[in-house]
N, C-alpha and C positions, 0 to 999 in steps of 0.2 A: 574313403570319407562316407560318412554315415549319412546314409537317405535322411535322417531327423536329430530334432534336437529332443532333450529334457525340457525346451521352452516351448515349443510344437506339439509334445505332449501335457502340458500345463495350460492351453489355449484349449486341451479339451477335457481334460481333469482336474475336477479342483486341487488346487492347492493342499488342502485339507487328506483328502482322500491317500494323497499321492504317501504324504507322510503316514497315515495310516498302514497303508499299505507295506511302506519301506523300510520302518524305520523298526525294526529289531532290536534295541538298546535303548529306548525308550530316552532320544534327546530332542526329540520336536524337532528333526528339520527329513529332507527327505534325503535316504543315501542312496547318493549318485554312482555309486558300485553299482545297487542290485537297479537301477536304470541305465544305467549304458550297459550293461550287459545283457537286457532286454531289448533296447531298440540295436545290438552287435546280432544278436539272437533272430530280433525279424529282419535286419537288413542282409542276414545270410541265407537266412530262408526265400527273403524276395529273389535272390542273386541265383539259387534252384532254378527258381522260372523262367527269369531272363537269359542266363545260359542256358549257349545256341542260336538262339533268337537276335540277342544283342552284345556291342562289345562291352563288357566288363573289368577296369569302374563305370561306368554312364559319364560323359563328360560331365553333362549336367545333371541336376533331378528335375524329372519332373514332376510338375503339381500331385499327378496321382499318386506317384509313387512315393512318395513325402508323406503323404495319406495314408496308404497304408503298411507303412514304416509305422505311427503314430498305433495306428487302430493295431499292428500285428504286439509292437512294444507294450498296448496298454492292455493288451494280452495276456501277453508274460507274466507285466507285474500282477494284475488280477489272481492269474495261477497259480501265486506263489501262499494265496490265503486262501482262496477260495478252490479246490480243484477237484469237488464236487460238486459245490453249488454257487457257477460264476451266475452271475447278474446276467441277467436277458439280454441288456442291450450290447453287452461285451460280446457274449455268442456271437449276437446277429451280424457286428462290423467285422467278428475273426471270419465267418463263413461267407461274408460280402467281400471278403478281403482274397480271400482264398478262391472266390469264382472267376473274380479281376483276373486274379493272376493269369488263372487258369486260362480266360478267354486271350490274354497277354499273347500267352506259352505257345499260342493255337494260331494266333494273329489276324486275331481277329477286331482288339483293340491295334491300333500301333499307338505306342510313344511319342513321337516325332522328332526321335533322334536317329543318329546314324545306326544303322542295325546291323550286325556281323553277320550277314548271309547275302548271300549275293543274289541282287536284281537283272542277272545279264538274260542275254535272250532268248536263254532256255535249248541253243541249240546247242549237240554234241559236238566236240571236237575229236580227234584222231588223230593219232601218229601214221595208221597204214594208209596203204595207199592201191590200189586195186591190182597192182601187180606181185602183193605180199601176202592175196588171199590166198585160202588153202582151199573152199570151194568156190573154183574159179569157174565161166562160164563153160569151159570147153570139158571138166570133169561131171559136172552140172547136167550136162548136157548126154553123158555115158548115160544115163538111167532115166 
């Protein structure tokens, strides 16, 4: 399940820009194979940060993850044309997305969905008894 759609990206970037960035054949339309690939790359990147902290795939897409997916996908779309001279706003959104994903990964920010981590009491459990100890109190008293 994708975290965002082309329609979500269109809410942030003008359609004319998306046509210019993806229309390699000069047909005057958005080439959806390019936008779909950018969305997939963005979502895979997000999943690398969420893996281990949250059970994937997420049961629902939090709004913040959808926004991060849009920002990252837009960055990948722009990157096709502007490898060396990216617009500052796109770079800023990308850097903010990376920073936010790091905070989510560290647990500083919660997505509000079930996580894959245990929320147990933090007590240790073992299958050993006092009889199965190698260094019981009799052995230790000898020294």
